[in-house]
C-alpha positions, -999 to 999 in steps of 0.1 A, spaced: 0 0 0 15 33 -11 2 66 2 11 99 -13 16 131 7 25 165 -7 54 183 9 60 216 -9 64 207 -46 78 172 -39 55 142 -34 67 118 -8 56 82 -8 51 62 24 50 25 18 29 3 42 22 -34 40 -13 -42 30 -14 -76 47 -39 -76 76 -21 -74 109 12 -64 95 25 -30 107 55 -27 84 62 8 72 91 21 52 105 56 55 89 82 33 104 83 -2 101 104 -33 108 76 -59 79 53 -67 101 25 -82 122 24 -49 90 23 -29 76 -6 -49 109 -24 -46 109 -21 -8 74 -34 -6 83 -64 -28 113 -71 -7 92 -70 24 65 -94 10 92 -118 -2 112 -117 31 83 -118 55 50 -130 41 61 -156 16 85 -172 40 59 -172 68 34 -190 46 58 -217 34 56 -249 54 92 -260 49 113 -242 74 107 -207 62 118 -213 26 92 -208 -1 86 -236 -25 96 -222 -59 69 -242 -77 41 -225 -57 25 -193 -69 27 -164 -45 -3 -160 -22 -6 -122 -31 -7 -103 -63 28 -95 -72 32 -65 -94 55 -70 -124 84 -46 -121 87 -18 -147 116 -1 -164 118 30 -185 145 46 -207 173 64 -191 171 48 -156 197 57 -131 222 31 -119 203 27 -86 169 23 -104 185 -3 -127 199 -23 -98 165 -22 -81 148 -33 -113 171 -62 -118 166 -74 -83 128 -70 -86 129 -88 -119 148 -117 -104 123 -119 -76 94 -117 -99 108 -144 -122 114 -167 -93 81 -161 -76 61 -166 -108 82 -196 -117 92 -183 -151 115 -209 -168 108 -210 -205 129 -185 -225 100 -174 -247 79 -166 -216 109 -149 -199 114 -127 -230 77 -118 -232 74 -110 -195 107 -90 -196 94 -70 -226 61 -64 -207 82 -47 -179 93 -21 -204 73 11 -209 57 17 -243 84 42 -252 112 18 -243 95 -11 -262 91 11 -293 127 21 -291 138 -16 -288 117 -26 -318 129 3 -340 166 -2 -331 169 -40 -328 139 -53 -348 114 -79 -335 133 -108 -350 165 -100 -331 146 -93 -299 128 -127 -303 161 -146 -304 179 -129 -275 186 -148 -243 176 -131 -210 211 -116 -204 213 -101 -239 178 -86 -237 186 -71 -203 217 -55 -218 196 -41 -247 171 -27 -223 197 -11 -201 216 5 -230 184 19 -246 
């Protein structure tokens, strides 16, 4: 759960867990991608492990018991935003049990904004994008 509060001209975000009975709250932030990343980390570290019946480790074959937002990435991200995206993508991929390369490519492209996807298609062409492995596609996204 993300609440917005205006402070002068900046908008600060306060991230709170939406799970009933959980009082987790992050410090106020002014970057939505960082706020979402923190919330995903919290869910992964606390709620998924609590619900797993095997010593606190989640079964990677089980779907998450909450709606996990797919991470998003835009053109010209900062180094910090990119690192958070990569970590969120890795978590998303694991939690949604993505294994097939075609599905991984599709879901990774769905993380891209319309502007970024348009750029990728115009510069690299759909045929090239459809043959990339995950590492190469991440590289193309990062350098867009």
